[in-house]
N, C-alpha and C positions, 0 to 999 in steps of 0.2 A: 439645730440642724437642719439646713436647708435640703425640700426635696420639689423633683417636676411633678410628686403626686404623691398624696397620703390620700390611702385607701381605711375608710373608718367601716368595719365589720371586717372578720376572715372567714366567714362561710363562705359559698358555692362561689356565689356574684363575686364576691371581694374581692379572694383568694385568685382565683382566676383572671379577675382585673388584675389585681397585683402583676403576675407572672407574665401577661399577656406587654404590660405597658414594659416592665423591665426588657420582655424581650424586643421589644421595639428603641431601645434606647436611656429610657427614662431611668432618672434616679428616684426611687420608691419604696414607700413604707406603708405598711399594712397596721393600722392599730385594732386592736380586739380584747374587751375584757374578761371573755371566759374561761381565760389561762390556759386554754386548748383552741386551736385551729379547727376551721371546716362546718364553723355553726351550728345551729339547729340541726340543719339535716346530714352531719355525719356524729356529731354527740350524742342528739337524742330525738334522731326522727329518720330520716330512710332507710340509715346504713345500720344501726342498731335492731329496727324492726324487722328490716331483710334478714338479719341475722336467724331472728326468735322466730320467721316464719320457714326460716329454710329449717333450723331445729324441729320446729311441733310438726311441720309435715313428713319431715323423717322419722319423728316418732309414731304418728299415725299412718305411714305407712307400713310401719315395720309392727305396726298391730293389727292392721286388717287388710294389707293389701299383698304381701310378700305370699303367703298360701297361694296365691293364684295363680304363682311364679315358680312353684313347686321349692319355696324355700321355707322349712320349718325354724323355728324361733321358739326358745321357755317362755318365761313370763319377761315382762318387757313394763318397766316401771319409769318417771319421770324424773332427774336431778336436778331441779330446780336452779338450785344453784351453781352446780356446774353449766348449765345450760346460760345462765345469767354471766359469769366469768369467761366462756368465750366470747359472748356478746361484747363484755370489756374490752374483747380484749385486740377484736374483730376492727373495734372501736380506736384501741390509743395507735394501732399498728398502721392503721387511716392518718393520724394526725400526725404520726412522727412521718409520715410519705410526704407529708404537704410542709411541714417545717424542713424537711431535706430540699423539697425544691425549691423552696426560699430562699435560702441558703448559696443553692445551687446558680439561684439566677440572683444573687445578691440585693435580693430583699431586706430591709430594717423589718422586724416583726416586733413591734412594739404591744406587752401588755400593759393595760388601762381601758380605761374609760377614756373616750374623745369626745371632743365638744370643741365646735368651732365657736370662736368667741370673735374672729373677723376673717371677712375674704380673703384665704388667702393664711388662716394662722388658725393652727389644731393643739387647745392642752388637752395633754393627756396626764389623767392622775391614775395611777397606779402604781407598780412596784417602786418607780421611780417619777418623780412626778416631771415633765419636761414639757415644751413649748416647739412645736414644730412650724417652719411658715416652707409653705408651697404654693406652684405658679396654680395647680389646679387640688381640687377632694370632691371625691367621688364616697357619695354615701352609701352603704352596702349594711347599713343596720338589720334587716330581713322583719323577720316578723314572730311574733307572740302569739300564748292561747286565746281564745277568745273565751272570757268569762261569760259564766251563764246566768242571769240573776236569781238571786233564792238557792242556791247553791255552791258552797265554800271550798274549793277546792283544797284539802289538806297535804295529800301524794302520800296521805297513807289510804284511808277508805275510799275518801273520794279525789280518785287523782286524775291528771291529765296524764298525754301520751306521754312526758318523761317519767310520770309513775310508773305506768304502766310498764314502763321498758325495764325498771328495776323491782319487781314483787318478790318479796321472798319463797312465795309458798300460792299456790294454785287456788283462787277462791273456787267455793261449790255455788254463788250462782252469781254472776256479773252481771250488770244493767250498763249496755251501753248510751250517750247520748251521743245519737248525731250519727245516723248513716251515709256517710262522707269516706272518703279512699280513708283516712285514720282510724275510723272508727269499725270498718271493716275489717281492717288488715288485722287491726290489733285483737278483734274480736272473735275473728278465727282463728290467729295465735291458741288463745286462751279456750276454744272451746275446743281444740283437737287436745289442749292436755289435761279436758275433762272438766271445766266449768259449763255451767248450764245458760247460757249465753241470751239474753233478751236487748235490743236495736229498739231501742227509742227513737220516732222520726217525726219531725213538726211538718215536714212536707207530706204529701201524699207517694212520694216515691223514694227510694234509696237511687242514692249517687246522682244526683241532680243535671250535672253538665252530664251527663251519657246521652248516648241516643237512645229514645227510647226503648226499643224491643229488645235491645240489649240490658236495659235495667227489669223488665220483666223477666227476662231468663236468667239472668241472676238471681233474682230474688229467689225463683225458684230451687236456683241450686243450692243456694247459701239454706236455704228451709228444710232440702232433702238432707243437706250435711249436720242439720242440728240445731241450727240457729233461729230464734223467734223473731218474729218482726211486729213492731207495736207503732204506725205509722200513721200522720196524722192528728201526732199527741202532743203535746208541749208539757215539759216540765215545770213548776210552778215552785217546787221549793225541795229543800232535804233535810233531812235531821237524821245524821250520824250515832249514835251510843255502841256501846261494847256490843251489840245483839246485831248491831249490823246498820246498814244504812236505809231509812224509809223515803220515798220517792213521795211528792204529791206529784199525779199528774192530773191533765182536763183533755178534751178533746181541743185540736184547734182551732175548729170550725164554734167552741162554746157547749157547752155543757157539763153535765154532774162530773165534780172530782172524784179522783181513787188513790187507791194508794200502791205501791211494788215496792218489794224490800229486795236487798240483795246483799252481798258481802261487800261488793266492791262496788263501783260504779264510776264507770270511765267516760269525762267530760270533752267531748271530740266534736265538736258545732261550729270548729274551724279555726282562722287564723288572724291576727290582726296587724298591720304594720308597726311596726318598734321605733321610734322617736325619741323615746324618753332620755332626756339628758341629752341632747346632742346642740342644744343653745342655737337654735333653730331662730325664735328670737332675737335673740345680737345679732342676725344677718340679715333682719330683716325678709327671713321666712318665714312663712306659715304652713303647716299641713293642711289638705281640704275638708271638706264635711266628715267623710270616711274614714281621715288620718293620713293618709297618703300623702305623698309629699309629688307634686306636679312638675313634667320635665315637658319639653320641648321633645320633634322627632330626632334629636342629637342627644337628648337624657341631660340636655343643661335646664337645672331648674330656674327661675328666676333671680337669680346673683348669678351674672358673671364669675365664671371659674370654678361652680359648684356646680355637681354633676349627683346623678341620686337613679339607683336600677335594684331590678331585684324584686322581691317582695313590697317595698319599702314603699315603691311607685304604681302596684296594684296589677291587675291584668291577672295570666294565669302566675297563681303564687307556686310553682317547678321548681327546683334546684337548678334542674339542666335550662329553662327561662333565664335564670339570674344568669348563669355562667355565659349562654348567649349574648346578655346583655353586659360583660362584664369585657368579654373579647370584644363587643361592637364600640363601647365608648371607650377605651385604652386605644383601640384604632383609631375613633371619631379625634380623641387630642391630639395625637400623633402625627394629624392632618391627613389621615387616611381615608376608606370612604366606608365605613362601620358598617352595617345591616345586619335584624335580624327580620326572619320571614315569620310571623305569628301565626301564620296561616296553616303552619307547617312545623307542628309546634305536637310533639304525640303528648299525650296522657296515658298511666300506667297503673292499674290497682292489681297491687301484687297478694291477692287471693290464692287459692288454686279451686276454678282455673284464674286463671288469669284475666284480665279487661285490659283493652285498652283500644285507644280512638286517638285517630287527627282530620283536621277537618271539618269540615259541617256534618251536623246532623243531621235527618230526616227532618226532622222537624224545624230546624233553620231553614232549610232550602226552603220548603215550604210554607214559611212565613214571611220567606223574601219571594216569594212567588218563582223561584228557579225551579226550572224543566230538566230532571234528573232520570237518570236509569240505576237501577239497583241490580246487583248481581250478588247471589250469594250462595255457600258452600258450606254444611256440615262435616264437621271434622268424624262425625261417624263415616265419610266415604272416604278417609286420606288413610293410607294402609300403612303410615307409620304411627298415625295418632292410635289406628288398634293395635298394633304391634307393642304400643307403647301401655295399652291402657288406657290411655286418657283423653278421649271419642267425645265428654261434654262441651258445646259450644258451634259457632260457627265462625265463618267469617262472611263481612257483608259490607261492600263497596258501594259508593255511589257517586255516581259518572254524568259530567252534562249532556243534557241529551241532544247537542246541537253536536259538541266538541267531541266528546267522548274524554273531556278531561278529568278526570280522576280530583272531585272534589271532598270526597271524606273515606274513611274506611273505618269500619268496627268491627273488633274481633272479641269472642269471650272464647276462649282454648287453650291449650299446652302453651306453654314460651307465648303466649298475645305479645308481650312487651319486645320483648325480641325480633321475633316475624315484621312485628308493625315497623322494623325500621325502612324496611326494603320497600315500603309505603310509603315511608316520608320523606326518599330520596327521591321516588319517584316525581313528588308532587312538587320536590323542592326543583327539577327540573323541566314542572310542566307536561308530565308525559300523560298519556292516555288511557285509557284502560286496553287500549286494546295493545299497547308498546310494553305491558308489563304480562299483559298475556303473551304474547312473545315469544318470550325472552328462554331461555330453557333455564327448567329446575329439574336439579338432581334429584335423584329415586332412587330409592323415598324418604322422603322428609315433610316433615309440616308446611314448610313452606308453597308447597304445591298445593294448598288450600287456597295462599295468595291467587297463585294463579289461575285455579277452576274459579275463585271469587270473579277474577278480572274478566275471563272467558265469558262467567254469569251476564256480565254487562250485557254482553251482544246475547245472551239468549242460546251461546252454544258450548256447558263446560262441558266436557267428556266423562269423567266418572260420577256423574250423576242424574 
């Protein structure tokens, strides 16, 4: 079978690339070995974790927050099996939706492992072994869990995010290794469901990519919720037994070892590019020292006609970043002007409250010697946040000191991820803080906090 484009990988970047290419008139095939489209994000990542975050948040609200609203309930308990079943249905409905989109756009969905045997040739080993010829190949194979030396993941007592999304009971004690997005989100899920959760992090801070002020505030809020943190600490070993898991810890800076026991340990120290079995060597292509496939500004690898996008090329390892690259590379292959503005890609942590960021942090601006202004506004001064009973956090805006152009925004608070999109659009259009501040915001809404923070850049907020 001959194609204009074969995409290897059916995750967010791959399936979106395939759909956009088909829209542009190409004959497209997408090769995916998982047996379900959507990649890690949809099957064992973003979507299932958000389903459990929502379920666990409702449980906690029912237990602790409804009485404040004058709502009285009786005994409340968790049916973890039902919760996991709902999560699985959310996943299956979404994967079925992508298959429908493939049929709608006349994309051939080929189940199997794709291997590039030559430029323009992809061999598929799967339900039916086949060889595809194509004018272009896009590698969109994503990433996999980063292993931790001395800690063997068995997906039962020592789990990755995959195992944490399918546990059949709530552990009494849980240790999360890694204070990044995945660790804090899943740690929050099981803390709400009743586990005693300790987060161990090698660095001295949580959420390393975030603005420093945001990191400190978020740690205080999570500690208030019941999460314990051991920062500046490395895990050097783990021994699992019928009694649980015993971890060996050491100070990251060096020092005396100690132990920490848990029923379940979640390893969440990051992700690494997945290139296994792709046959890169057969076309003279090699990953770099960090395992990423290197590409130029058009996502072209060193081999003509072979492109790569998403986690496998590095950068922000986010589903929506991969989607944007998928659209861009499809348009570039079609002779159009595909482009991604990496300075306006948001990042969100779906804890409660949520954390969201876009653009530069204050630390980055200082290091680059950029003169900037800061505008802040607390949710305690927002009428809708008070009405909702969600007043933790703030909006922080960073703007150029001379031009007033918005350089970055950081939010801790209710619906932070959704609120941030207004700022993303503003930055995409090169807006100033004044532009956003003079835009009318409906009252009462959480978005008024954005407006006020933009006003605060010029030291003229109205409600604080």
